[in-house]
C-alpha positions in Angstrom: 125.6 -140.8 21.4 127.9 -137.9 20.6 126.1 -135.4 18.4 127.5 -132.4 16.5 124.9 -129.8 15.5 125.7 -127.3 12.7 123.4 -124.2 13.1 124.4 -120.7 12.3 121.9 -119.2 14.7 122.1 -120.2 18.4 121.4 -117.9 21.4 122.2 -115.1 22.0 122.1 -114.8 18.2 118.4 -115.2 17.2 116.7 -115.7 13.9 113.2 -116.9 14.7 111.8 -120.4 15.0 114.9 -122.2 13.6 117.0 -120.8 16.4 114.5 -121.9 19.1 114.3 -125.3 17.5 118.0 -125.9 17.6 118.3 -124.6 21.1 115.5 -126.7 22.5 116.5 -129.8 20.6 120.2 -129.6 21.8 119.1 -129.1 25.4 116.6 -132.0 25.2 119.2 -134.4 23.7 121.7 -133.4 26.4 119.1 -134.1 29.1 118.6 -137.5 27.7 122.3 -138.2 28.4 123.8 -137.6 25.0 127.0 -135.5 24.4 125.9 -132.5 22.4 128.0 -129.8 20.7 126.7 -127.1 18.4 128.8 -125.0 16.0 127.2 -121.6 15.7 128.1 -118.2 14.2 129.9 -115.7 16.5 127.6 -113.4 18.5 128.4 -110.1 20.1 129.4 -110.6 23.7 129.4 -114.4 23.5 132.7 -116.4 24.0 134.2 -118.5 21.2 133.6 -121.6 23.3 131.4 -122.2 26.3 129.0 -124.6 27.9 125.3 -123.6 27.8 124.2 -125.9 30.5 125.1 -129.4 29.2 125.5 -128.2 25.6 129.0 -127.3 24.3 128.8 -124.2 22.0 131.6 -123.5 19.5 131.3 -120.2 17.7 133.0 -119.4 14.4 133.3 -116.4 12.1 131.9 -115.5 8.7 131.3 -116.9 6.2 129.6 -119.5 8.4 129.6 -122.4 5.8 133.4 -122.1 5.4 134.4 -121.8 9.0 131.8 -124.3 10.3 133.1 -126.8 7.8 136.6 -126.3 9.2 135.4 -126.6 12.8 133.4 -129.7 12.0 136.5 -131.3 10.5 138.4 -130.7 13.7 135.6 -131.9 15.9 134.5 -135.1 14.0 136.9 -137.4 15.8 135.0 -136.7 19.1 131.5 -137.2 17.6 129.4 -140.1 16.1 127.1 -138.1 13.8 126.5 -134.6 12.4 123.1 -133.0 12.5 123.1 -130.1 10.2 120.3 -127.5 10.0 119.5 -126.8 6.4 122.2 -125.1 4.4 124.3 -124.8 7.6 125.6 -128.3 6.6 127.0 -127.0 3.3 130.6 -126.5 4.4 130.9 -129.7 6.3 129.3 -131.8 3.5 131.7 -130.3 1.0 134.8 -131.2 3.0 133.9 -134.3 5.0 132.6 -137.8 4.5 130.9 -138.6 7.8 127.4 -139.8 9.0 125.2 -136.7 8.5 121.5 -136.0 8.9 120.2 -132.7 7.6 117.1 -131.0 9.2 114.9 -129.3 6.7 113.1 -126.4 8.4 111.9 -125.3 5.0 113.2 -125.3 1.4 114.6 -122.3 -0.5 113.0 -123.7 -3.7 109.6 -123.6 -1.9 110.3 -120.1 -0.6 111.0 -118.8 -4.1 107.9 -120.4 -5.5 105.7 -118.9 -2.7 107.1 -115.4 -3.2 106.3 -115.6 -6.9 102.8 -117.0 -6.3 101.9 -114.4 -3.7 103.5 -111.5 -5.6 105.8 -110.6 -2.8 108.6 -108.4 -4.1 112.0 -109.8 -3.4 114.4 -107.4 -5.2 117.4 -108.3 -7.3 119.8 -109.0 -4.4 117.3 -111.1 -2.5 116.3 -113.0 -5.6 120.0 -113.9 -6.3 120.5 -114.9 -2.7 117.5 -117.2 -2.8 118.7 -118.9 -5.9 122.1 -119.4 -4.3 120.5 -120.9 -1.2 118.3 -123.1 -3.4 121.5 -124.6 -4.9 123.0 -125.1 -1.5 119.8 -126.7 -0.3 119.9 -129.2 -3.2 123.6 -130.0 -2.6 122.9 -130.7 1.1 119.9 -132.9 0.6 121.7 -135.0 -2.0 124.9 -135.4 0.1 123.3 -136.1 3.5 122.7 -139.7 4.6 119.2 -138.9 5.7 116.9 -135.9 6.1 114.4 -134.8 8.8 111.6 -132.5 7.7 109.6 -130.5 10.3 106.3 -131.1 8.4 104.7 -133.1 5.6 104.6 -129.9 3.6 108.4 -129.5 3.9 108.9 -133.2 3.2 107.1 -132.9 -0.2 108.9 -129.7 -1.1 112.2 -131.5 -0.3 111.2 -134.3 -2.6 110.9 -131.8 -5.4 114.7 -131.7 -5.4 114.7 -135.3 -6.5 115.0 -136.9 -3.1 113.3 -140.3 -2.6 110.5 -140.3 0.0 112.3 -143.1 2.1 115.2 -140.7 2.7 113.0 -138.3 4.7 111.5 -138.7 8.2 109.0 -136.1 9.4 109.3 -135.0 13.0 107.3 -132.0 14.1 108.7 -129.3 16.3 108.2 -129.4 20.1 107.2 -127.0 22.9 108.8 -126.3 26.3 105.6 -126.3 28.4 107.4 -125.0 31.5 108.4 -121.7 29.7 104.7 -120.8 29.3 103.5 -121.3 32.8 103.1 -117.6 33.7 101.6 -116.4 37.0 98.6 -114.0 36.9 100.6 -111.1 38.5 103.1 -111.3 35.6 100.2 -111.2 33.1 98.8 -108.1 34.8 102.2 -106.4 34.9 102.8 -106.9 31.1 99.3 -105.7 30.2 99.9 -102.6 32.3 103.3 -102.0 30.7 101.9 -102.2 27.2 98.9 -100.0 28.2 96.7 -103.0 27.5 95.5 -102.8 31.1 93.9 -99.4 30.5 90.4 -100.8 29.9 88.3 -104.0 29.8 89.2 -104.4 26.1 90.1 -107.9 25.0 93.7 -108.1 23.9 94.3 -109.8 20.5 98.0 -110.7 20.1 100.3 -111.3 17.1 103.7 -112.7 18.2 106.3 -113.3 15.5 108.5 -111.7 12.9 107.1 -108.7 10.9 107.6 -109.7 7.3 105.3 -109.2 4.3 104.2 -112.8 4.1 103.1 -112.8 7.8 100.1 -110.7 6.7 99.9 -108.6 9.9 98.1 -105.9 8.0 95.0 -108.0 7.9 94.9 -108.1 11.7 95.3 -104.3 11.9 92.4 -103.8 9.4 90.3 -106.3 11.4 90.8 -104.6 14.7 89.6 -101.3 13.3 86.1 -102.7 13.0 85.8 -104.7 16.2 84.6 -102.8 19.2 86.1 -103.9 22.5 89.4 -105.2 21.0 92.9 -104.0 21.3 95.9 -105.3 19.4 99.3 -106.2 20.8 102.0 -106.8 18.2 105.2 -108.5 19.5 108.2 -108.7 17.2 110.3 -106.9 14.6 111.3 -107.2 11.0 111.5 -105.7 7.6 107.8 -104.9 7.6 107.7 -103.1 11.0 107.7 -99.5 9.7 104.8 -100.2 7.3 102.7 -101.9 10.0 103.4 -99.0 12.5 102.2 -96.6 9.8 99.1 -98.6 9.2 98.3 -98.8 12.9 99.0 -95.2 13.8 95.3 -94.0 13.3 94.2 -96.5 15.9 96.3 -94.8 18.7 96.4 -96.7 22.0 94.3 -99.5 20.6 97.5 -100.9 19.0 100.8 -101.4 20.9 103.9 -102.6 19.1 106.8 -103.8 21.2 109.5 -104.3 18.5 111.9 -107.1 18.9 111.5 -108.9 22.3 114.2 -111.2 23.7 113.5 -115.0 23.6 113.2 -115.4 27.3 110.5 -112.7 27.6 108.2 -114.0 24.9 106.0 -116.1 27.2 105.1 -113.0 29.2 103.5 -111.5 26.2 101.4 -114.6 25.4 100.2 -114.4 29.0 99.1 -110.8 28.4 96.8 -111.7 25.5 93.3 -113.1 25.4 93.4 -114.3 21.8 96.4 -115.2 19.6 96.3 -114.7 15.8 98.6 -116.1 13.2 97.5 -114.8 9.8 100.5 -116.0 7.6 100.1 -116.4 3.9 102.5 -119.3 4.1 104.3 -121.2 6.9 106.3 -124.5 6.8 104.8 -125.4 10.3 104.0 -122.6 12.7 105.5 -122.8 16.2 103.0 -120.1 17.3 100.3 -122.7 17.3 102.0 -124.8 19.9 103.1 -121.8 21.9 99.5 -120.6 22.0 98.3 -124.0 23.2 101.0 -124.1 25.9 99.9 -120.6 27.1 96.2 -121.7 27.3 95.1 -119.2 24.7 92.7 -119.7 21.7 94.4 -119.5 18.4 93.1 -118.1 15.1 95.5 -119.1 12.3 95.7 -119.4 8.5 94.7 -122.7 7.0 97.9 -122.9 4.9 100.9 -125.2 4.4 102.1 -126.9 7.6 99.9 -125.1 10.1 97.0 -127.7 10.0 99.5 -130.4 10.9 99.9 -129.1 14.4 96.5 -127.4 14.8 94.1 -129.3 17.1 90.4 -129.1 16.6 88.7 -127.2 19.4 91.7 -125.0 20.2 90.6 -122.1 18.0 89.9 -121.6 14.3 91.6 -122.1 11.0 90.7 -119.4 8.5 91.4 -118.7 4.8 93.6 -115.5 4.7 92.3 -112.4 2.9 88.7 -113.5 2.9 87.3 -111.7 5.9 87.1 -114.9 8.0 89.9 -113.6 10.3 87.8 -110.6 11.3 84.7 -112.7 11.8 86.5 -115.2 14.1 88.2 -112.5 16.1 84.9 -110.7 16.7 83.3 -114.0 17.7 85.9 -114.8 20.4 86.0 -111.2 21.6 82.3 -111.5 22.4 82.4 -115.0 23.9 84.5 -115.3 27.1 83.3 -118.9 27.8 84.5 -120.1 24.3 87.9 -118.4 24.8 88.3 -120.2 28.1 87.2 -123.6 26.7 89.5 -123.4 23.7 92.5 -122.3 25.8 91.9 -125.2 28.2 91.6 -127.7 25.4 94.9 -126.5 23.9 96.6 -127.0 27.2 95.3 -130.5 27.4 96.5 -131.5 24.0 100.0 -129.8 23.7 101.8 -132.2 26.0 102.2 -134.7 23.1 104.6 -132.2 21.5 107.3 -132.2 24.2 110.9 -131.5 23.2 111.9 -134.7 25.0 109.8 -136.7 22.6 111.2 -134.8 19.6 114.7 -135.5 20.8 114.0 -139.2 21.2 112.7 -139.5 17.7 115.6 -137.4 16.3 118.2 -139.6 18.1 116.5 -142.7 16.6 117.1 -141.3 13.1 120.7 -140.4 14.0 121.4 -143.9 15.4 119.9 -145.5 12.3 122.3 -143.5 10.1 125.3 -144.4 12.2 124.4 -148.1 12.2 123.9 -148.1 8.5 127.3 -146.5 7.9 128.9 -149.1 10.2 127.3 -152.0 8.3 128.6 -150.6 5.0 132.1 -150.1 6.3 
């Protein structure tokens, strides 16, 4: 099958979990023998067209929705189906009538509702942008032949746009196991580099974007009262300055790396003893799978899509802002045997989430859409 992906973010341009999803899915589809092209937004230093392994990458200028729509129109004759990632399909769906599946990584309607519920300030400009993206969301889900949601939570939020349930297939994200097989000497080197090798303290790690809804301040507050624990914060974002200010009184007990390139992330998982993911909301939570693949126990918030990929015995689910996070961190800091058992259990369970399996399920949906269009022609 010849598949055309529309995703604004593709390496070297990074925007969190959605970028990783697109990259890994395209690679897995290509490894299965399909012809894969992705139309992405231009990135500094990256050519307008290139092959990333077996995946052809075409990069366009801004605004992405307009130029990606034009690129798609030019490329459609060489493809069987379009797989658009959220609102990235807007330009194409406005201009072309072609078999199209849209991947729902989240919904902007859901984002707005969570922001209001949690009292997270969005500002006038961001509020207007979120309303615009909500309208784009609704247009895309109505125009697409079929939708794929990354979680049941996202599926039901998508249905709130008026989409019938039978138009949506749920396929959870995958994990590249090989990326997280890190040798012990690499682990030691990273701990030394971050000053986390300075003592016998247990390293508690947060790995992800620093935004207000990620609730990293709760981890900082928890670490203050847990003897024998240091905190490693890996990532950057709008909330970075505030978190650095909060962590400053803890001195060397907290190390913040700022943004870390995608290829280096597994090294930081390896440097940790415990991973925490205290988000106030999350459509799915790739960190859960990455922690499992790294053999690390995970303590995560019991919210939204996180329980869908959390496996019993691999760590703990906690209610945010209740003190449970601190209790569970303290428990695992004090219990080496339990940390080891939970990490090993995660490793034994995570294989079911391979990107190869995600790609196979995705292609089944794409083939269904193409066959249905052919029968209707």
